[in-house]
Phi, psi and omega in degrees: 000317178294325180293321181294319179295323180295319181295318181296329184270317188280321185299312177299324180295319178297321179296318179296317180295322179293320178297318179296322180294317179296319179298317179296320179296316180295321180292323181289327183266356181289145178289149181287135182253121179259120181293136178276146177290147180289142180264144178285135182287137177252123183266126174284134183225155174263133185223163169232153176278140178278135175233117180267124183199176171275123187234134172245099180288174179240136176265127182246122178227170177241145181208192180231154176272132179234163177275115178289334178210128176215149184236132169279116182273113179239148178294139179274349174224159179268157178155188182260134179286125179252346178197147173242153182291162181293340180249019179274084176202163184299129177082005181293147175269118188246138175256158181303132176090354179290139180281129180255315183218142175240126178263146182307118185270002189304307182299325183283331174292318177298319180298318178298317180297318179297316181294324179292319178295319179297321178294319178298319180298315180294319179297324177295317178297324178295317179297316179297317181295319178298321178295319178296320179297318179297319180295315179295327179294322178293314179297324178296322179295319178295317181296322179294324177295317177296323179297321177297317178297315180298323180295317179293320179296319180296318179295320180295314180296325179296323177292320180294324179296319178297329180274351182077019182268350179216169185275164177292329182295321180295326177293318179297319179298320179294323180291320178298316180298320179296317180294320179297319179292322177298319179296322179295320179297315180298322180294319178297317180297319179295320179297318180296318178299317180295319179294322178293323176296319177296322179296320177298320178295315179297322180292323175295320177296322179295321178297317178294322180295322178295319179296318179296323179293318178299317179297318179296320178295319179295318177300322178295318180292332182275006169290347173257119176269116183244159181286127180282344179200171177289139179180190180249134185271136178223157177057041177276103189234358182282162180214161180297138180093345180285137177264129186234158175238177182290350179271347184277136174268122182267334180189172174232130183246123180262121183288127184289329183278001183233034176278143185228154172258124178251126180215172183238130174265140176290164180301320181294313181294320180296317179296326180291339182264002180266145170284172180277001183286338178058035179249153176274134180299132177227127181062235181264006180290130181251084175267004178223142175288356185277312184292126181086359181287138176274132180230175178241145180233131179240132179241121181268122178236100184065237179267001182259151174238113177266132185249140180223150172266152180210159178233128179289124184252328184201166177251163179293159182283341182225156175256135181297122185290335183280308185260344184078007181287159182236130176284138181234140180240124181239130181276125180288141183256154173056038175272125181247173182296332181271005177287130182285348182297138180223157175304142182101348180292140177269122188231159172261134182245130181244115183248121175296128180280181177291161181273124177256129184265135174052063179230171178237149179250117185228159175297149181293341177288346181283345183275127178244132179054038172072332185222012185242139172228162178239132177249161176254117177230120180056038176079006181232158181280140177229133179277145174220138175266133183229163172250127176276113184256346181194168179222152175209106183054243181263018180243156175233150177258121185237154176225137179171199180279079184238105181291144178297135174086350179290157178269134178247138180289126182261340178229094179297157177229158188302324183277003187294133178201160180298138177098345179296143176277132184227163177231107181297143175232000000 
């Protein structure tokens, strides 16, 4: 009984003592562990090299091609269409002077003949009147010579009567002859005045007849409707046999040399292209870098890109009240009749911006808090404050304390701060 109690008490104690001994032995024989110092984290970053230079970015906008000049072709005279030109159809390429429509000229030919006959009649009357004036002038000259003779005879007889050398009757006969000749001279003069007045009337009639003849000839020539300039024909709807008046539109002609690209500049881009003079361009005055600026226009057709040069000629009459944008019109250059471009095409417009001196071009993702960028110097991040002076697509033009050749962080991360150790990639 005593043995059982001893085993229950002593055996657990021995086990505990043995465990403590084994632990002490293992601890005494274990190798010494030296703690390693903590390492600084190195952040991998994406960077670009800075290049400081004079940069002229490009403004890219989208617009449409419009007709800078187009004419509604209407007949200048009324009548029945007897023929249409071989190129009188929708979309035809028309050259200057090509005949589009011919109106029946019969009535206008008759009118020309009548006006010509009327002019001939008046000219004949003028010739007859001139001949009568010449005849009356000759007779007047003779009558005036006779009047002089009668005057001398009358004066001589009057002296003889005073001397008693002739009778009173002979003096009376001489006076009667003198008066009759004077009356004849006055009558000739009156006739000549009347004929000259009639001649003035005939000459005025001749002037009107010539004008009427010119008008009749012009109306006859305008029975042919011809193209006033090179262009593309639209709305060609007339047909042979149709009767038309001067109010009817027969077609619309779009001038090929006056096609324009219309696009809108934002308020920021428009303001950047203005000089500080704040004047509106007038004539050849260049108070804006916009007027007269050469730009590029690209038209995408399927997989092809057709490129055109253009010159900005004018600005829109109004500014958009919502966006502050300004419409700009640029005249396309070197457009020929075989060019496939047409009004209504959607095009990309590339406008050279102003020239910025000693600036850097960086991705827009590099800008932190609108004016902050981070550079890598000696493996660590350094903050720099910059001014954003321009933009181009996904790039920004910045100016500030930016050394040439330094690496700039292009993709910021939330933990980014000055002094962090980084590794450019």
